[in-house]
N, C-alpha and C positions, 0 to 999 in steps of 0.2 A: 506414555500418553499423559497429557496435562491433566491435573486435578480438575480443572474447570473447562477443559476443552471439549466441545461436543464431538461425537463421532462424525465421520463423514456423512453429511446429510444427503449427499448426492447432488447432482445438478439437474436442472429442469430445462425444458426446451420451449421455443416460442416462435411463430411468424409467417407472414406473407405480405407483399407490398403492393402499392398502387401507383399508377402514373399520376401526374398532376391533374389530368382530366378526371380520372376515377376518384381522386381525393376530393375534388369538388362535388362529385356526385354523392360521395360518402357524407360530406358535411351537410349537403342539402337534405339528405335523407333523415338527418337527425331532427329537423324541424324544430319544434319547441321543446323537445326532450332535452333534459340536462340543465334545468334551473338549479334549485338547491340540492345539495348532496345530502347523503345520510350523515347524521351527526357522528362525530368521531368516536373512536375507542370502543365500539361495540363489537369488535371482531378479533380474529386471530392474525397475528403477525409473528415474526420470528426473531429470535436472538440467540446467539450461541455464547459460549463462555470465554474463550480466548484470553482469559485473565491470568494465565500462568505468568509468574513473576519474571522480571528481567534481571539478568545478571549485571554486574557492575560495568561490563564492557559493552552492554547492549546486544550481545550475540544471542543466537537462538538458544533457548533453554532446552535441556534434554526432554522436558515434559511437553514440548510443543507450545510454549507460551509466546512471549514477545519475540519476534524476529528482529534482526538488526542488520542484515547484510543486503547489499544491493541486488544480489541475484536470487533473493527469496521468491521473486515472482518471475515466471518464465516470460511474461508479457511486458517486462519492463524495458524492452528494447525500444529503439527509436520509432518514429511514426510511420508504420505501414498503414495505408488507408485503403484496403481493398474493398471499397464499398460496392453495393449492389445497385445503387441508383434508385432504390425503392424507399417507400415510406412505410414504417410500422404504424399501424393504427391500433389503439388500445382504448379501453374505457375504464373510468373510475366512477364511484358512486358518491363521491364526497367533494364538496367545494374546496378549492385551494384558497385558503385565507391569505397566505403570504409566501413569498419566495425569498425572504430576508434570512440569511444564515443565523442571525442573532435571535430569531423569533420562532422558527419552525419547530414543531414538536410531533405532529401526527404523521401517519404513514404516507399520505399524499404529498405533504410538504417535504418529507424526507425524499420521496421519489424525485421531486424537482431538484432539491439541493444536491443529491448524490450524483446527478448528471451535469449540473451547471458548475459545480465546485469540486475541489479536492481537499480532504483533510491531510494532515501530516502522515497519518497511518491509516490502514484499511484492514478490515477483517476478511479472511478467506472463508470458504464454505465450511471449514472445520472449527471456526471460531478463533483461529490463531491470528494475532495482530501482525501485519506485514508492513514493510516500508511502503511509502507512497510518495508524497512530496518530500518527505524526509528519506534520505538514502540509508541512514542509520542513526542510532542514538545510543547514549550511555546513561547509566544511573550511578550516582555517588554511593559510597560504601554505607552511608547512613540512610540511604533510600529517600532522600529529600530533594536532590538536585538532578534534573533531567536535562541533558544537552542533546539537541537535535541538529544534525547536519543536513542541509537541504540538497536535493538533487540538482545537478547542473542542467541548464538548457530548458527549463520550464518557462513557458510564456502564458500570460493571461490572454483572454479573448481580445483584449485591447491591443495586444502586441507588447505590452510592458513585461519585463522579465521579473520572475519571482525572486524576492530577496528576503532576508531575515526581518527587515523592517515591516514587510507585509504581514508576517506571522505575528510579530509583536502588536501591530496595529489591530489585527483581527481579534486577538484575544482581549485586548483592552476594550475594543468596541463591544465584544460579546459580554464582558463583565459590566461595562458602564450602562449599556441599555438594560441589562438585568432581566431580560425575558427569556423565553425558551428554556434551555437547559443550563443557564448561567448559574443557577443555585448549586449545581454540582461542584462548582469551584469555590463557592462562597466559604470563607473561613479556612480555606486550604492554600489559596494562592493570592498574593497581593500583586497589584499591577507594578508596584515598585520593584518586585522581584523577578520581572521578565527582562532579560538582558540580551541585547544584540551584541554578540562577541565579534562578529565580522559579517560580511555580506551573506555568508551561507551558514552561519552558526547562531543559534538562539538557545538561551538557557532559561529554565524555569526552576526557581528555588521555592519549594513548598514549605509551609509553616510546620509541617509534621509529615511523617511517612503516610502515604495514601495509596494503597495498592490499586484502586480503580483509575488512577490518573491517566495512564496510557490508553486503556479502553475508552475512557470518556473523550479522549482527543479525537476519536472517529467522528464525534458530533460537532467538532469545531472546524468549519469549512473556511479555508483561507481566502481572503479577499484582496483585490487589487487596490492597495492604498491610494495610489496616485489617481486612479479613476474615481474612487469615492470622494477624495478631497477636491477633485475638479468639479464635483456635482453636489456641493453642499447647499442646503437651505438654512434659513435661520433656525436656531435651536438652542437647547439648554447646555450644550457641551463645549462652551467657550469657543476657541478657534477651530473646533471641529463641528460647529454648528449643530445640525440635526444628525450628524454622523452619516449623512447620505441616505437617511431612511426614506425620504420622499422619492428619491431617484431609484433606490434599490427595490422599492415597492413594485416597480414595473420593468426593471432592467436587471441584468446580471453583471457581476464584477468578478467572475470566476475564471478558472483555468480548466474546467471540466471537459469531458469528452464531447459534450454537446453545449451549444450556446443557445440562449433564449431567442427564439424567432418571433413568437407571438404568444400573448398571455391575456386571456379574458377570464376573470375569476368565475363568472357564472357559467361558462361553457367549456373551458379547457385550456390546454397549453401545448405549444408546438416547439420542438427542439430541432436544431440543425447541427449536423456533425462538424466538429472543430478539427480541421485537417492538420493543424499543427500540434495536436495533442501529443504528450510525451510518451504515451504507450501505444502499442499496436492495436489495430482493430482486426477482428477476425474476418476471414474471407466471407463475402456476402453480407457484411454489416450494413446497417441502414443509414442512409444519408439524412433522413428526416424521421422524427418520431412525433406522431400526432395523437395526443391523449385527450379524449373528450369525456365530459361528465354525462353519463347516461344512467339514469336511475331506474328506468323501466326495464324489467327483466325480459319482457316480450320483445322490446327493441334490440336488446343484446342478442337474444336468441335468433332473431331474424337476420341481423347483420352477420353473425357467425355463420349462419346457414348459407347466405349469399356470398360468403368469402370476402366481405367488405370490412370485417373486423378481424384482426389477427390475434388479439389477446384480450381476455376479459379481466374485469376486476376480480378481487378475491372475495367479494361479498354478494355474489349472485345467489338466488334461491336454488333449492334442490331440483326443482322442475327444470330450471334452465341448464344446470349441470348435466342432468339426465338426458336432456334433449341434445346437448352438444356431444355427449358420449355416443349417441346414436348416429351422428353424422360421419360419413365415410372419410371426409377430408379434415376432421377436427378431433380433438381429444381433450380430456381433463386430466391434468397432473395433480397428484395429491402428495403433499410433502409434510412430514411431521415437523412441527415448529418447536419453539422454546417457551411457549406460553400456556396458560391454563384458563379454563372457565372456573371461577370461584363463586361460591355462595359466601359473600363477605358478611360476617355476623357482627353486628354492633355490640361490642363488649361493655358499653357504658350505659345502655338503656334497658331498664327493666322490661320484660323478664329475661332478655338474653344477656344481661350482665351476670347472670347466675351460670357458672360453668356447667352445672348439672343439666340445665335446659339446653345448652349448646351441645353437650355430649349426647343427650337423647336425640336431638335433631340429627346429629351426624350418623348415628347408628340406625335411625328410622327411615333413611332415604334409600330408594332403589336406584343406585348409580348404574347398575348393569342395564336397566331398562333404557336409560338415556342413550347409551352407546350401542345398543342393539336395535332400538326401535325409533328413537327420535333423531339421533345423529350417528348413524351406523358407521361413518367413515372416521369418527374420532376414536381416540384411544383412552381407555380408562386411566384416571389419574392414580398416582401412588405418592401421596404426600404433597407438600406445598411447592415442590420443585419438579419440573418434568424430567424424565429419564434421559432426555437428549443432552442434559448438562453432565459434564464429567464429575461434578461434585454431588450428584444425586445420591441420596442414601437409599440403597436398594431395599432394606428391611424396615424403613420408617413405617410407623403405625398408620394404617389407612382403614377407616371404618368401612364395613360392608352392610348390606341390608339385613338388619336383625331387629325387627320391631319388638320382639319379646324382651330383648336386652334393653332397648330404648324405654320400654314401659317400666322395667325394673328400676332403671336409673331415676326416672321421675318419681316413682313410688318411694324409693329410698330417700329422695330429697324432700318428701312431704307434699308433693303435688297430687291433686285429685284430677280425674278426667274432666276436661272442659274448663279448667281453671286458667289455662294459658291461652292468650290470643296474641299473635304476632302479625306484622305486616311485611309482605315480601314485594320487592320492587324489581322490575326488569325493563329493558328497552322495548317500548311499544311497537317499534317498526319491524321487529323480527319475530316472525311466527313461531320459529323453533323455541325462542325464549319463553313465549307464552305456554307452549306445550310442556316445557320443563317446569315452569311455574305451576301449571295445573297438576302435574305429577307430584310435585312437592306438597301442594295443598292436600292431595288425596293421601299421600303417605303420612303426613303429619296428623291427619284426622284419625288414622288407624292407631296412633299412640296417644291420642287425647289432646293434641294441640290444634287450635283453630287458626287457620291462615287466611288473612285478607290479602288478595292479590291487588297490586297497585302499579299497573303499567304506566310508564312515563316516557317522555322524550328524553334523549340523552342529555340535553341541556338542563332539563329540570333535575335529573339525577345528580349531575355535577353540582348544582346549587344546593341540593339537599345534603350533600356530603360535607358541607363546610362546618357543621356542628353535630355533636353526638345527639342532641335533642331532636334535630330535624331528620337525621339519617334513619331510614327504616330499619327494622330489626334484621332483615336479611336482604341481600342485594346481589343479583346475578350479574357479575362483571367479569369480562375478559381482562387479563393483564398479560402484556408481553413486554419484555425488557427492551430498553431503548439503546443500551450500549452493551458490548460483549463482555459482561462480567456478571456473576451471580449477585454481586452487590446491587445491581439494578433491580433484581427480583426482591431482595430483602429490605434494603434501606427505604425505598419509596413506599412500600406497602406497610412496613411494620415498625420502623423506628419512630419514637415519640416526636422527634423534631420534624418529621415528614407528615404529620397528622393533618386531618381535615381537608383531604382532597378525595376525589373519586377513587384514587389508588389505595387509600387507607381508610375505607369505610368501616373497618374493624374498630377504629379509634383505639387501637391497642397501645397502652402505656405500660410497658413491662420492663423493669430494670434489667432482668436477665437477658431479654431479647436485645435491648439496646446495647448492653455490654458485649454480647457476642458479635453483633454487627460491627461495633467499633473496633473490637479486637481483630476481626478479619480485615478491616480496612488498614490496620496498622501492621499487619503481618506480611512481610515481603515473600516469605517462602511459600510457594504454591501448594505443596503437599500439606503443610501445616494449616494453611488457610482453608483447604478443602475439608480437613477434619473439623475445623470450626463450623463450616457451613453444614456439615452433616449433623453435628450436635444441635445446631440451630434448627434444623428441620424437625428433629425429635421434640425439641422444646415447643415449637409452634404447633406441632400435631397434638401434643398433650394439652395445650391451651384451648383447643377446639374453637379457635377464633375464625376459622373458615371451614367450609365443606369443599373438598377438592373434587370437582366433577369429572372433567376430562382434559386430557392433553390435546391441544388443538392441532389440527391438520389443515394446512392451507390448500385450497382448491382454486386452480386457475385454468380457464379454457384457452386452448391454442389451436391455430391452424397447424396441420401436421408438418408443413414445410417451414416452420419457425422453430429454431432451436437455440439453446444457450443460456436461458435464464438460470441464474445460480442463487440459491437461498443463502444469504449471508446473515451473520449474527448481529444484526441491528435493525431496528424497525424501518421498513421501507427500502432497505439496501438491496433487496432482491430485484428491485426495478432499476438496476444498473444497466442501462440500455447498450452500453459498449459490449456487453457479453453476448448480445443477441445477434443472430444471423439467419439469413434465408438460404434454404438448401435447394431451391428449385433452379 
């Protein structure tokens, strides 16, 4: 088993469909519901680790890391399209800001991109990187040159055939626009070092060994160069104009299993099946997928009860999930994910810049009450990395509720009761976050720390995160990795160069942490890299820069006759609609 490969998380199921007439009734029933969505990043998503290193020949590692053979996926055969003629209806609670592959970052944008486009490689449910548009790849002995061979017979929705020029163009566009996840390649890859060897071969020569490179490539969705170049507007990119941004804002240039049929940012998105897709669809697959923004839990509950909604979003309230579980024709699936709810502690702002204060807080909180009374479906955390990751350190130090120990830590540090006041921030739109905040306030009062609760919108929290001075002392934040490598958990949150975002509200600037993250990035051997990550977990735990509350469990409601949803190790990839099918 890979050092960083998650165990099989299992697959989930999903669905029921509507005729065109009943689809219209469904849309009409939404009425005014579905204006603005809930602000991003306040919830649980999933990511596995699949970052096991690749051998020089690109073949499967014995630890289940990077795959490289064409038969690594059983569904890679040609296009069987046994559709059901039905429409899958689903809801999300968040506005889709963009469907541009160079810009998308949150889970709803990933939902759109993973269906409209294809990356070179794709994670399976265990976090193993598999061939996708690339049929195989190889890595040089010095672990700096990656050569991808493209699959034959892949066409874009336009009918244009996929070539290596499309791959080169896509990565150049990704890096030039410089939004989304482009920073993951900054300082590692130069555009000049992307080489088209022939029509089906493209090479990337990195500036240095970089173990997350292949996992990061799941976020680079390959675009139809000809279609983009045929739809340029004036812009700042020379003969590439605006890089097609205006066009791609409302259209797709992908090869994905579904094409864009309709897109209204404030209300939803409709996908139609691409019959010339290069992989098979399951029996009973859906010809149309209609995803609507529905923020009212009562509406979601009503539509699930009337069988007009097949699949709910992942951020419904507990009352809605409980109601769905009571329905004879519906269910709620619960899947452990790869993210955590953290109390991110500002290490640069008094008094939480004092390690003793942070240590006392960590031992003064009743974690068990959170997972038994407030969020009973969640799993108690064990350190800064969830146990679903293969590189999780099982015996990493995890504080438990010990108020007497917490008081002693403060006394030994010279603090008297009532001397410390801190501010705690959480997302105001989630009631469970408030309940956790109130428990924290109560627990801290027991050890002599006064807590001021400061609920805010997610947008305000992200603004506060940009400087240590403005960041509150403690911040209740979910973090889920965006690409299938533990690097995504550690670099974005804890490396000094990734500071001043909502992901890094610890504002941790620690040379030892930086060194371990960089060492892991430069270590091609997966077993050695896993040991570095385990050491890093112990170092982070000892710094008390976070309180690790619980390992998230994703909950999604389904009609019983919908099956096939598969949790994949990258944010939003569980919404790969090609997996879904109707069993009726």
